[in-house]
Structure formats: C-alpha cells, structure tokens
Wavefront OBJ file of the C-alpha trace (Angstrom):
o trace
v 0.466 120.103 96.034
v 3.368 119.008 98.148
v 4.029 121.947 100.419
v 7.717 122.119 101.400
v 7.452 125.287 103.564
v 5.211 128.216 104.274
v 6.343 131.509 105.800
v 5.468 135.159 106.088
v 7.585 137.702 104.364
v 7.726 141.066 106.047
v 8.577 143.829 103.672
v 11.011 146.311 105.502
v 14.288 148.201 105.040
v 15.381 146.764 108.412
v 16.670 143.365 107.224
v 19.707 143.079 109.242
v 18.082 144.378 112.510
v 15.252 141.844 112.080
v 17.771 139.121 111.359
v 19.639 139.939 114.553
v 16.378 140.271 116.627
v 15.023 136.911 115.741
v 18.404 135.100 115.892
v 19.379 136.601 119.365
v 16.089 136.579 121.073
v 14.297 133.546 119.545
v 17.002 131.259 118.219
v 16.222 131.505 114.557
v 19.101 130.657 112.158
v 19.808 132.227 108.754
v 18.880 129.843 105.914
v 19.430 132.356 103.087
v 20.587 135.932 103.046
v 21.222 138.424 100.300
v 21.156 142.348 100.365
v 17.486 142.324 99.709
v 16.188 139.213 101.460
v 16.679 137.155 104.711
v 15.212 133.813 105.338
v 15.289 132.460 108.875
v 14.245 129.120 110.339
v 13.915 127.416 113.650
v 12.490 123.944 114.204
v 9.572 123.691 111.830
v 9.080 127.565 111.474
v 10.391 129.975 108.963
v 10.238 133.661 108.745
v 11.520 136.065 105.929
v 12.227 139.708 105.433
v 12.459 141.461 102.083
v 13.678 144.955 101.072
v 10.697 147.004 99.528
v 12.744 148.078 96.502
v 13.750 144.695 95.180
v 12.142 143.927 91.796
v 11.036 140.415 92.882
v 8.555 142.010 95.384
v 5.006 141.523 94.296
v 3.347 144.560 92.899
v 1.353 145.670 95.988
v 3.231 145.005 99.113
v 4.601 148.218 100.647
v 6.894 148.324 103.562
v 5.161 147.014 106.678
v 3.463 149.847 108.646
v 3.015 148.041 111.921
v -0.756 147.257 111.741
v -2.894 144.434 110.718
v -0.786 141.478 111.501
v 1.191 139.792 114.290
v 3.229 136.681 114.972
v 2.429 134.174 117.627
v 5.189 131.856 119.131
v 3.403 129.270 121.148
v 5.865 128.023 123.888
v 5.744 125.340 126.621
v 6.496 127.818 129.401
v 5.655 131.505 128.841
v 6.909 132.546 132.288
v 10.376 131.022 131.639
v 10.635 132.619 128.298
v 9.451 135.977 129.670
v 12.004 135.770 132.518
v 14.833 134.825 130.114
v 14.157 137.520 127.438
v 13.299 140.408 129.961
v 16.266 139.276 132.082
v 18.612 139.629 129.011
v 17.334 143.037 128.334
v 14.619 142.610 125.624
v 12.084 145.486 125.778
v 8.604 143.952 126.655
v 5.579 145.808 125.477
v 3.020 143.611 127.114
v 3.996 142.262 130.453
v 3.414 138.626 131.398
v -0.241 137.855 132.181
v -2.793 135.142 132.286
v -5.721 135.771 129.976
v -9.276 134.472 130.791
v -9.641 132.764 127.397
v -6.715 130.403 128.291
v -3.346 132.000 127.436
v -0.419 133.029 129.494
v 1.369 135.623 127.362
v 3.612 138.520 126.814
v 4.441 140.742 123.831
v 7.357 142.323 122.221
v 7.768 144.402 118.898
v 10.459 143.530 116.396
v 12.586 146.204 114.569
v 10.129 146.207 111.498
v 7.211 147.016 113.872
v 5.685 143.502 113.982
v 4.054 142.503 117.255
v 5.376 139.217 118.508
v 2.893 137.386 120.944
v 4.506 134.689 122.999
v 1.889 132.402 124.277
v 1.376 129.253 126.533
v -1.905 127.596 126.448
v -3.413 127.331 129.988
v -6.842 126.465 131.334
v -9.450 129.162 130.567
v -11.603 130.845 133.240
v -14.663 128.691 133.921
v -17.407 129.652 131.546
v -15.496 132.047 129.573
v -15.868 130.231 126.263
v -19.567 129.472 126.862
v -20.644 132.809 125.135
v -18.836 131.960 122.013
v -19.741 128.230 121.620
v -23.480 128.311 121.764
l 1 2 3 4 5 6 7 8 9 10 11 12 13 14 15 16 17 18 19 20 21 22 23 24 25 26 27 28 29 30 31 32 33 34 35 36 37 38 39 40 41 42 43 44 45 46 47 48 49 50 51 52 53 54 55 56 57 58 59 60 61 62 63 64 65 66 67 68 69 70 71 72 73 74 75 76 77 78 79 80 81 82 83 84 85 86 87 88 89 90 91 92 93 94 95 96 97 98 99 100 101 102 103 104 105 106 107 108 109 110 111 112 113 114 115 116 117 118 119 120 121 122 123 124 125 126 127 128 129 130 131 132 133 134
C-alpha cells in the first residue's frame, strides 16, 4: 500500500465553524470544501469534517458527542503558542502547565467539541517514568 494521506474525519453539523477555527487559530488551509465536507491541511497534517446526514458517511458514525478522542498538535514552543492564541482571544480550557511526564501543554475545544491538546516535549520529572518502564 502506498499511503498518500491519513486524517481523522469529525462528523459534525458545524462544518463552517470548524473550518474557521482551524484556519484562524492553527493555520490550516482548505484543500476541498463542499456543503457536506471540509478537508483542511497544514504542513504534513490533514483534518476533515463531514455533515452527519451526507449519504457517503459510513453506516455507524453519528455526530461527534465530545468524548472518546482528542487531537494533539505537537509544537516547538507551547508557551509561545499559548501566548499567541490566548492573546488573540481564543478561549483556553486548560491553562499552560508543565506535566511531570514531560510535556508543556494547554488545551482548547473546537466548535464540534473536540479537545485540542497543544504540547511541547520537555524533560520529565526525575524518576517519573520508572514505574511504567519496569
């Protein structure tokens, strides 16, 4: 198999709000857009949104209900991204913090209810991983 791309599709009625959210705050660009589907891309990452009533939707995916999944955007400088986004008015759900497992992170929620975790890898607290690696 030669994989050209791979991306999650969030089933939601809020296509335009999600398109605007990821374009404005995270620099994604529209690759394809129709009344029932939006495909966004940035660098080597893609993300899509599909209306729940479109006939091409698989049989079981219902509209996203806000639990069971989240997106992680790994960045080089989480503090700078936090300051930029919060300074421009994005509502932050989890304030910037350093986690003992080795991440500096903050979190926001998109219009469809998807948690977006913005993380920077940092040094973990001494010994934190020992309990999980033995």
